[in-house]
C-alpha positions as a printed NumPy array, in Angstrom:
array([[ 168.545,  -47.984,   33.671],
       [ 171.129,  -45.939,   32.411],
       [ 174.454,  -46.458,   34.   ],
       [ 176.773,  -43.414,   35.34 ],
       [ 178.604,  -43.466,   31.94 ],
       [ 175.769,  -43.918,   29.683],
       [ 175.849,  -41.179,   26.719],
       [ 171.977,  -41.159,   26.727],
       [ 171.908,  -39.951,   30.367],
       [ 171.157,  -36.335,   30.561],
       [ 174.355,  -34.537,   31.816],
       [ 172.819,  -31.342,   32.753],
       [ 170.377,  -33.154,   35.203],
       [ 171.65 ,  -33.076,   38.902],
       [ 170.362,  -35.842,   41.398],
       [ 170.448,  -35.999,   45.033],
       [ 173.04 ,  -38.343,   46.28 ],
       [ 171.694,  -41.382,   48.423],
       [ 172.392,  -41.092,   52.46 ],
       [ 175.425,  -43.189,   53.511],
       [ 175.742,  -44.557,   57.1  ],
       [ 179.052,  -43.287,   58.341],
       [ 179.486,  -46.179,   60.85 ],
       [ 179.322,  -48.729,   57.722],
       [ 181.952,  -49.07 ,   55.036],
       [ 180.308,  -50.22 ,   51.646],
       [ 181.797,  -53.468,   50.611],
       [ 180.646,  -53.021,   47.048],
       [ 180.088,  -50.024,   44.59 ],
       [ 176.365,  -48.688,   44.941],
       [ 174.595,  -46.884,   42.151],
       [ 174.591,  -43.168,   42.789],
       [ 173.608,  -40.166,   40.583],
       [ 175.781,  -39.52 ,   37.421],
       [ 177.818,  -36.815,   39.342],
       [ 178.585,  -38.724,   42.7  ],
       [ 180.939,  -41.563,   43.252],
       [ 180.228,  -44.416,   45.373],
       [ 180.506,  -44.116,   49.145],
       [ 181.39 ,  -40.126,   48.691],
       [ 179.146,  -37.215,   49.649],
       [ 177.99 ,  -34.842,   46.88 ],
       [ 180.64 ,  -32.436,   45.435],
       [ 179.491,  -29.002,   44.484],
       [ 182.151,  -28.516,   41.98 ],
       [ 180.751,  -30.964,   39.575],
       [ 181.753,  -34.544,   38.358],
       [ 185.321,  -35.716,   38.412],
       [ 186.117,  -38.78 ,   36.345],
       [ 188.453,  -40.08 ,   39.197],
       [ 185.587,  -40.364,   41.391],
       [ 184.678,  -43.425,   39.443],
       [ 187.268,  -44.673,   37.3  ],
       [ 185.368,  -47.655,   36.251],
       [ 182.566,  -45.663,   34.466],
       [ 182.755,  -45.845,   30.592],
       [ 184.579,  -42.564,   29.414],
       [ 183.006,  -40.044,   27.187],
       [ 184.287,  -39.919,   23.64 ],
       [ 186.875,  -37.264,   23.405],
       [ 188.545,  -35.454,   20.618],
       [ 192.088,  -35.737,   19.751],
       [ 194.298,  -32.784,   20.913],
       [ 194.209,  -30.295,   18.369],
       [ 191.252,  -31.703,   16.596],
       [ 189.447,  -29.506,   13.899],
       [ 186.113,  -31.687,   14.119],
       [ 183.326,  -29.601,   12.48 ],
       [ 181.362,  -29.668,   15.935],
       [ 184.274,  -28.476,   18.096],
       [ 185.083,  -25.735,   15.609],
       [ 181.532,  -24.408,   15.463],
       [ 181.225,  -24.289,   19.29 ],
       [ 184.633,  -22.557,   19.721],
       [ 183.414,  -19.962,   17.01 ],
       [ 179.981,  -19.394,   18.683],
       [ 181.578,  -19.009,   22.121],
       [ 184.321,  -16.796,   20.715],
       [ 181.878,  -14.466,   18.979],
       [ 179.206,  -14.46 ,   21.704],
       [ 181.584,  -15.008,   24.91 ],
       [ 178.802,  -16.991,   26.967],
       [ 176.27 ,  -19.058,   25.993],
       [ 173.832,  -21.946,   27.209],
       [ 173.617,  -25.205,   25.533],
       [ 170.251,  -24.411,   23.994],
       [ 171.547,  -21.086,   22.326],
       [ 174.714,  -22.864,   21.099],
       [ 172.552,  -25.616,   19.56 ],
       [ 170.583,  -22.949,   17.552],
       [ 173.765,  -21.383,   16.791],
       [ 175.658,  -24.496,   15.418],
       [ 173.065,  -27.336,   14.763],
       [ 169.564,  -25.981,   14.574],
       [ 168.581,  -29.006,   12.353],
       [ 168.871,  -31.157,   15.433],
       [ 165.748,  -31.859,   17.291],
       [ 167.508,  -30.726,   20.697],
       [ 170.492,  -29.893,   22.393],
       [ 171.835,  -33.021,   23.86 ],
       [ 174.535,  -33.56 ,   21.286],
       [ 175.643,  -29.919,   21.861],
       [ 176.006,  -30.832,   25.326],
       [ 177.829,  -33.85 ,   25.093],
       [ 180.428,  -31.974,   22.661],
       [ 180.651,  -29.369,   25.564],
       [ 181.703,  -31.739,   27.977],
       [ 184.379,  -33.233,   25.358],
       [ 185.813,  -29.59 ,   24.998],
       [ 185.755,  -29.248,   28.735],
       [ 187.798,  -32.354,   29.029],
       [ 190.331,  -30.641,   26.841],
       [ 190.211,  -27.395,   29.04 ],
       [ 188.824,  -25.436,   26.104],
       [ 185.568,  -24.478,   27.819],
       [ 184.272,  -24.308,   31.332],
       [ 180.944,  -23.797,   33.272],
       [ 180.872,  -20.39 ,   34.362],
       [ 177.479,  -20.477,   36.234],
       [ 174.012,  -22.188,   36.543],
       [ 171.26 ,  -20.057,   35.852],
       [ 167.75 ,  -20.001,   37.836],
       [ 166.408,  -22.214,   35.094],
       [ 169.048,  -24.582,   35.668],
       [ 170.723,  -24.006,   32.41 ],
       [ 174.306,  -23.858,   32.379],
       [ 176.467,  -20.745,   30.904],
       [ 179.445,  -21.929,   29.246],
       [ 182.602,  -19.65 ,   28.707],
       [ 185.787,  -20.097,   26.83 ],
       [ 189.042,  -20.97 ,   29.063],
       [ 192.264,  -19.164,   28.387],
       [ 193.284,  -22.036,   25.831],
       [ 190.02 ,  -22.161,   24.28 ],
       [ 190.014,  -18.372,   23.706],
       [ 193.26 ,  -18.646,   21.899],
       [ 192.093,  -21.407,   19.595],
       [ 188.953,  -19.464,   18.974],
       [ 191.032,  -16.62 ,   18.017],
       [ 192.924,  -18.91 ,   15.356],
       [ 189.504,  -19.616,   13.934],
       [ 187.839,  -16.405,   13.717],
       [ 190.673,  -13.652,   13.282],
       [ 191.757,  -15.028,    9.698],
       [ 188.28 ,  -14.604,    8.783],
       [ 188.467,  -10.859,    9.84 ],
       [ 185.703,  -11.525,   12.644],
       [ 185.991,   -9.718,   15.941],
       [ 186.509,  -12.021,   19.127],
       [ 184.9  ,  -11.196,   22.269],
       [ 186.938,  -10.518,   25.588],
       [ 188.173,  -13.602,   27.451],
       [ 186.198,  -14.43 ,   30.817],
       [ 189.082,  -14.888,   33.112],
       [ 188.461,  -16.877,   36.377],
       [ 188.975,  -14.49 ,   39.248],
       [ 188.222,  -15.536,   42.901],
       [ 187.386,  -13.506,   46.02 ],
       [ 190.645,  -13.644,   48.   ],
       [ 188.71 ,  -13.798,   51.219],
       [ 185.633,  -16.159,   50.449],
       [ 187.361,  -17.836,   47.581],
       [ 184.131,  -17.46 ,   45.55 ],
       [ 184.218,  -17.021,   41.816],
       [ 183.758,  -13.404,   40.722],
       [ 182.351,  -11.897,   37.708],
       [ 179.949,  -14.833,   37.022],
       [ 176.747,  -12.552,   36.499],
       [ 175.092,  -13.289,   33.218],
       [ 172.59 ,  -10.454,   33.083],
       [ 169.289,  -11.142,   31.091],
       [ 170.28 ,   -8.566,   28.459],
       [ 173.263,  -10.442,   27.23 ],
       [ 171.174,  -13.565,   27.349],
       [ 168.654,  -11.789,   25.113],
       [ 171.159,  -10.67 ,   22.591],
       [ 172.395,  -14.48 ,   22.252],
       [ 169.087,  -15.858,   22.045],
       [ 167.967,  -13.238,   19.245],
       [ 171.018,  -14.328,   17.264],
       [ 170.283,  -18.057,   17.953],
       [ 166.515,  -17.584,   16.678],
       [ 167.607,  -15.711,   13.558],
       [ 170.293,  -18.307,   12.566],
       [ 167.839,  -20.989,   13.427],
       [ 165.6  ,  -19.44 ,   10.833],
       [ 168.345,  -19.253,    8.065],
       [ 168.745,  -15.311,    8.709],
       [ 172.647,  -15.051,    9.159],
       [ 175.272,  -17.544,    9.906],
       [ 177.104,  -17.753,   13.266],
       [ 180.134,  -15.935,   11.538],
       [ 177.823,  -13.258,   10.308],
       [ 176.926,  -11.988,   13.81 ],
       [ 178.97 ,   -9.362,   15.619],
       [ 178.083,   -7.951,   19.063],
       [ 178.786,   -4.707,   20.581],
       [ 180.039,   -2.962,   17.523],
       [ 180.99 ,    0.603,   17.726],
       [ 179.54 ,    3.692,   15.575],
       [ 181.357,    6.889,   16.303],
       [ 179.544,   10.179,   15.853],
       [ 180.852,   13.464,   14.802],
       [ 180.905,   14.685,   18.617],
       [ 182.758,   11.845,   19.62 ],
       [ 180.035,    9.791,   21.086],
       [ 180.227,    5.962,   20.556],
       [ 176.596,    4.133,   20.004],
       [ 177.266,    0.452,   20.087],
       [ 175.04 ,   -1.742,   18.456],
       [ 173.848,   -4.746,   20.426],
       [ 173.945,   -7.15 ,   17.384],
       [ 174.922,   -6.691,   13.96 ],
       [ 173.776,   -9.449,   11.486],
       [ 174.842,   -9.938,    7.729],
       [ 172.829,  -12.44 ,    5.937],
       [ 172.78 ,  -11.561,    2.193],
       [ 171.558,  -15.021,    1.331],
       [ 168.549,  -14.245,    3.228],
       [ 168.022,  -10.761,    1.529],
       [ 169.39 ,   -8.937,    4.588],
       [ 173.032,   -7.778,    3.56 ],
       [ 173.136,   -6.043,    6.951],
       [ 170.782,   -4.949,    9.919],
       [ 171.825,   -3.645,   13.41 ],
       [ 169.874,   -4.756,   16.272],
       [ 168.882,   -3.191,   19.685],
       [ 167.764,   -5.742,   22.182],
       [ 165.427,   -3.875,   24.891],
       [ 164.051,   -5.526,   27.968],
       [ 162.111,   -1.959,   28.678],
       [ 164.534,   -1.311,   31.047],
       [ 165.146,    2.183,   29.025],
       [ 162.782,    4.932,   28.415],
       [ 160.982,    4.834,   25.151],
       [ 162.638,    8.385,   24.313],
       [ 165.876,    6.959,   24.879],
       [ 165.246,    4.415,   21.939],
       [ 164.397,    7.554,   19.888],
       [ 167.839,    9.077,   20.933],
       [ 169.323,    5.721,   19.597],
       [ 167.42 ,    6.034,   16.323],
       [ 168.685,    9.63 ,   15.935],
       [ 172.309,    8.58 ,   16.409],
       [ 172.267,    5.773,   14.015],
       [ 170.624,    8.353,   11.423],
       [ 173.055,   11.128,   12.207],
       [ 176.125,    8.349,   11.642],
       [ 174.555,    7.222,    8.471],
       [ 174.922,   10.866,    7.116],
       [ 178.784,   11.249,    7.985],
       [ 181.455,   11.486,    5.515],
       [ 184.631,    9.502,    5.654],
       [ 187.836,   11.559,    6.988],
       [ 189.414,   11.188,    3.684],
       [ 186.304,   12.655,    1.432],
       [ 186.973,   14.452,   -1.385],
       [ 187.319,   18.37 ,   -0.91 ],
       [ 184.681,   18.979,   -3.437],
       [ 182.095,   16.757,   -1.3  ],
       [ 183.267,   18.522,    1.917],
       [ 182.622,   21.951,    0.446],
       [ 179.508,   20.841,   -0.873],
       [ 178.124,   19.348,    2.76 ],
       [ 179.297,   22.678,    4.326],
       [ 177.797,   25.158,    1.844],
       [ 174.161,   24.67 ,    3.359],
       [ 172.151,   22.555,    5.607],
       [ 170.903,   19.426,    4.494],
       [ 173.608,   19.093,    1.489],
       [ 174.567,   15.961,    2.524],
       [ 171.43 ,   14.551,    1.038],
       [ 172.843,   15.339,   -2.25 ],
       [ 175.91 ,   13.069,   -1.735],
       [ 175.653,    9.579,   -2.881],
       [ 175.646,    6.972,   -0.321],
       [ 178.756,    5.447,   -1.797],
       [ 180.762,    8.371,   -0.797],
       [ 179.32 ,    8.349,    3.049],
       [ 181.196,    6.689,    5.867],
       [ 178.724,    3.863,    6.379],
       [ 179.548,    2.41 ,    3.155],
       [ 183.128,    2.101,    4.315],
       [ 181.917,   -0.208,    7.265],
       [ 178.754,   -2.044,    5.62 ],
       [ 177.913,   -3.447,    2.341],
       [ 175.017,   -1.973,    0.142],
       [ 171.772,   -2.809,    1.743],
       [ 170.112,   -3.492,   -1.577],
       [ 167.317,   -1.168,   -0.982],
       [ 167.238,    2.763,   -0.694],
       [ 168.015,    4.299,    2.358],
       [ 170.169,    3.944,    5.582],
       [ 171.352,    0.878,    7.38 ],
       [ 168.109,   -0.758,    8.726],
       [ 167.612,   -1.014,   12.312],
       [ 165.711,   -3.488,   14.435],
       [ 164.264,   -3.116,   18.014],
       [ 163.696,   -6.668,   19.545],
       [ 161.679,   -6.352,   22.912],
       [ 162.235,   -9.23 ,   25.507],
       [ 160.676,  -10.048,   28.814],
       [ 157.985,   -7.338,   28.587],
       [ 154.284,   -6.89 ,   28.038],
       [ 152.475,   -6.511,   24.721],
       [ 150.904,   -3.13 ,   26.069],
       [ 154.5  ,   -1.716,   26.889],
       [ 155.692,   -2.682,   23.403],
       [ 152.547,   -0.833,   21.787],
       [ 153.467,    2.169,   23.69 ],
       [ 157.121,    2.174,   22.975],
       [ 156.286,    1.669,   19.264],
       [ 153.846,    4.607,   19.27 ],
       [ 156.642,    6.926,   20.929],
       [ 158.977,    5.808,   17.933],
       [ 156.667,    6.456,   15.371],
       [ 155.814,    9.845,   16.461],
       [ 158.92 ,   11.2  ,   18.166],
       [ 161.258,    9.5  ,   15.787],
       [ 159.159,   10.335,   12.457],
       [ 161.96 ,   12.469,   10.989],
       [ 164.506,    9.486,   11.018],
       [ 162.458,    6.751,    9.872],
       [ 159.827,    8.334,    7.727],
       [ 159.962,    8.659,    4.071],
       [ 159.426,   11.929,    1.881],
       [ 157.435,   12.95 ,   -0.974],
       [ 159.359,   13.147,   -4.314],
       [ 159.903,   16.658,   -5.421],
       [ 158.669,   16.536,   -9.245],
       [ 156.877,   18.306,  -11.931],
       [ 154.123,   15.43 ,  -11.681],
       [ 153.376,   15.936,   -8.064],
       [ 149.757,   14.829,   -8.321],
       [ 150.572,   11.65 ,  -10.41 ],
       [ 153.259,   10.541,   -7.779],
       [ 152.194,    8.706,   -4.618],
       [ 155.708,    6.755,   -4.257],
       [ 157.642,    7.985,   -1.303],
       [ 161.344,    8.964,   -1.122],
       [ 163.23 ,    6.529,    1.328],
       [ 166.638,    7.667,    0.45 ],
       [ 167.568,    9.465,    3.43 ],
       [ 165.55 ,    7.258,    5.999],
       [ 166.372,    4.663,    8.313],
       [ 164.273,    1.498,    7.771],
       [ 163.181,    0.387,   11.487],
       [ 161.429,   -2.684,   12.224],
       [ 160.194,   -3.827,   15.525],
       [ 159.463,   -7.558,   17.039],
       [ 159.695,   -9.35 ,   20.394],
       [ 161.98 ,  -12.122,   21.377],
       [ 158.976,  -14.137,   22.253],
       [ 157.565,  -14.123,   18.774],
       [ 160.935,  -14.947,   17.499],
       [ 161.221,  -18.17 ,   19.644],
       [ 157.368,  -19.165,   19.358],
       [ 156.865,  -18.709,   15.495],
       [ 160.508,  -18.094,   14.092],
       [ 162.384,  -15.304,   12.905],
       [ 161.385,  -16.242,    9.325],
       [ 157.583,  -15.879,    9.876],
       [ 155.411,  -12.722,    9.692],
       [ 156.794,  -11.314,   13.083],
       [ 158.146,   -8.282,   12.076],
       [ 156.57 ,   -4.813,   11.875],
       [ 157.95 ,   -1.659,    9.914],
       [ 157.385,    1.597,   11.565],
       [ 154.58 ,    3.3  ,    9.412],
       [ 152.85 ,    0.285,    8.745],
       [ 149.871,   -1.514,   10.446],
       [ 150.477,   -5.199,    9.731],
       [ 153.098,   -7.7  ,   10.624],
       [ 155.281,   -9.239,    7.66 ],
       [ 158.342,  -11.31 ,    7.154],
       [ 161.545,   -9.532,    7.736],
       [ 162.446,   -9.157,    3.892],
       [ 158.919,   -7.643,    3.214],
       [ 159.201,   -5.414,    6.03 ],
       [ 162.681,   -3.932,    4.782],
       [ 161.212,   -3.645,    1.167],
       [ 159.726,   -0.63 ,   -0.216],
       [ 156.871,   -1.443,   -2.628],
       [ 155.893,    2.314,   -2.532],
       [ 159.686,    3.335,   -2.957],
       [ 161.979,    4.103,   -5.9  ],
       [ 160.771,    1.216,   -8.25 ],
       [ 157.259,    2.544,   -7.906],
       [ 158.192,    6.332,   -8.356],
       [ 160.188,    5.211,  -11.798],
       [ 156.843,    3.376,  -12.969],
       [ 154.773,    6.249,  -12.129],
       [ 157.009,    8.984,  -13.235],
       [ 157.064,    7.162,  -16.803],
       [ 153.457,    6.683,  -17.035],
       [ 152.941,   10.354,  -15.854],
       [ 155.485,   11.52 ,  -18.465],
       [ 153.924,    9.451,  -21.353],
       [ 150.382,   10.714,  -20.39 ],
       [ 151.896,   14.38 ,  -20.431],
       [ 153.184,   13.661,  -23.88 ],
       [ 150.096,   12.439,  -25.048],
       [ 148.383,   15.447,  -23.668],
       [ 150.525,   17.893,  -25.352],
       [ 150.203,   16.055,  -28.721],
       [ 146.417,   16.328,  -28.48 ],
       [ 146.643,   20.146,  -27.579],
       [ 148.747,   20.755,  -30.299],
       [ 146.821,   18.981,  -32.85 ],
       [ 143.9  ,   20.737,  -31.929],
       [ 145.725,   24.111,  -32.57 ],
       [ 146.975,   22.87 ,  -35.971],
       [ 145.924,   25.258,  -38.758],
       [ 143.643,   24.102,  -41.71 ],
       [ 143.913,   25.233,  -45.309],
       [ 141.156,   27.562,  -46.337],
       [ 141.492,   26.41 ,  -50.085],
       [ 141.549,   22.546,  -49.558],
       [ 140.492,   22.28 ,  -45.961],
       [ 143.537,   19.761,  -45.323],
       [ 145.583,   20.264,  -42.07 ],
       [ 149.04 ,   21.672,  -42.117],
       [ 152.048,   19.569,  -42.267],
       [ 154.655,   20.263,  -39.202],
       [ 157.065,   21.623,  -41.804],
       [ 154.289,   24.095,  -43.019],
       [ 153.181,   24.949,  -39.735],
       [ 156.627,   25.802,  -38.773],
       [ 157.275,   28.079,  -42.029],
       [ 154.171,   30.117,  -41.207],
       [ 155.119,   30.722,  -37.43 ],
       [ 158.964,   31.478,  -37.687],
       [ 160.574,   35.013,  -38.379],
       [ 160.698,   34.379,  -41.768],
       [ 157.103,   33.751,  -42.331],
       [ 156.671,   36.672,  -44.759],
       [ 158.524,   34.423,  -47.378],
       [ 156.135,   31.657,  -46.871],
       [ 153.447,   33.445,  -48.952],
       [ 149.754,   33.178,  -48.166],
       [ 149.842,   31.894,  -44.545],
       [ 146.296,   30.503,  -44.689],
       [ 147.44 ,   27.831,  -47.554],
       [ 148.617,   24.453,  -46.889],
       [ 152.082,   23.521,  -48.363],
       [ 150.189,   21.84 ,  -51.369],
       [ 148.303,   24.677,  -52.204],
       [ 151.007,   27.187,  -51.557],
       [ 153.194,   25.162,  -53.85 ],
       [ 150.605,   25.364,  -56.664],
       [ 150.54 ,   29.204,  -56.109],
       [ 154.186,   29.47 ,  -56.115],
       [ 154.099,   27.171,  -59.445],
       [ 151.502,   29.242,  -61.068],
       [ 153.407,   32.444,  -60.426],
       [ 156.769,   31.078,  -61.618],
       [ 155.142,   29.732,  -64.935],
       [ 153.705,   33.327,  -65.321],
       [ 157.084,   34.918,  -64.811],
       [ 158.719,   32.643,  -66.973],
       [ 156.276,   33.545,  -69.765],
       [ 156.797,   37.245,  -69.224],
       [ 160.682,   36.745,  -69.274],
       [ 160.646,   34.872,  -72.68 ],
       [ 158.33 ,   37.266,  -74.038],
       [ 160.625,   40.051,  -72.943],
       [ 163.503,   38.349,  -74.438],
       [ 162.009,   37.835,  -78.169],
       [ 162.846,   40.913,  -80.628],
       [ 159.903,   42.394,  -82.298],
       [ 159.798,   41.75 ,  -86.236],
       [ 160.494,   45.046,  -88.372],
       [ 157.621,   46.821,  -90.08 ],
       [ 158.082,   47.317,  -94.091],
       [ 158.795,   50.927,  -95.521],
       [ 156.329,   52.235,  -97.885],
       [ 157.827,   55.601,  -98.941],
       [ 160.673,   54.459, -100.92 ],
       [ 160.596,   52.734, -104.426],
       [ 161.527,   48.991, -104.298],
       [ 165.004,   48.507, -105.025],
       [ 166.323,   51.913, -105.365],
       [ 168.458,   52.058, -102.411],
       [ 169.919,   48.556, -103.198],
       [ 171.008,   49.78 , -106.663],
       [ 173.046,   52.596, -105.028],
       [ 174.872,   50.518, -102.954],
       [ 175.521,   48.229, -105.817],
       [ 177.223,   51.061, -107.962],
       [ 179.479,   51.916, -105.045],
       [ 180.713,   48.675, -104.679]])
């Protein structure tokens, strides 16, 4: 039997206090439940160590200790504000088999007045929050890392009844924390990579807050926005949220270049010609590693499969403009089956029950526009996207080039003398504006060269013949030597 201070005794379990005869004072300490001291009626405020000073004390941390478990719990509560031991176990040490060690550490933090139990849920799970002192320490752990710290849950009591106020823990908040816990448990994101209630301000001033933002680059999900829905909203309200995220992804930053601003204002849809690196969302989030805007996930909780199916149908039909890809506008239209996802919001859906039952790393995610469920990275990937487009375009261009070459070869002239095909140079000579200089256009380059050579040889022979003087003819009417003698006498 475990004693009152036995660390193996479950600390979240509450037992009934044994009845005590008020007329009899016990002479010896009796064994009671872990939260009740001997000879005392049960307290509703929880166990006090002073009730049984002889009980073994729980191991406590030193003041200002920086133990890893203490740090992890303070960080998790600083980000998510409130959580149960089960959720904190999955957010800090999911490799443990159960949450007992987490509960023990929470009790140690409670001894140091860093955390407190705010309420006990209907399923008897305690909801823990930070005290003012714990909130200050969580700030020191998170703010230097640039992580947003949730607001402090202050203890406020009703002045009349003395009851603790503001202790409601709605199912939506619980579902958000449970979703993050299941993602972390599956290795999709670190607890420091989560953020809740992140605002996204639109051009008209409306602020769309994401229930959860996860950054898990090591898991292939650099960034993803999550909306947790318990089917308390109409399906068309979810379409409106999708539209707002799509509009936010098309905004320009306030300090955008004037040339870019003028381009966007020049005509409707001109923002699609602006690279994502120049848009506002790239100032807030890292590149997704895939084409398109920031991916969005709808996680449905505490609902039926039929309601989820009906909601998904509405999202697919009414929100098609925002999530659906387009066809590439290209010369090779018939040869291109790839889709253009560059202006679309990748949307995946699942349920919290599937995440808890199978794990967030299992095939429990369905991409809008697809039928089967996939793993998260497969659902976010675009196998029919830009990579396929590049391959198909290259093949189509190569095929078109082969077709053009074949058609050109079929039209290539043939020499009427030797029967050989024209060379490219000879073909070009016969089709240019100076084709009249090319001689007989029906001859190939070799036959044409032979004709030119013969003509040049004939011309050269004629030139040489013209340049040679004719020999003088002999005179037959004079006596030989008569004239020569006359010249001799004069000389």
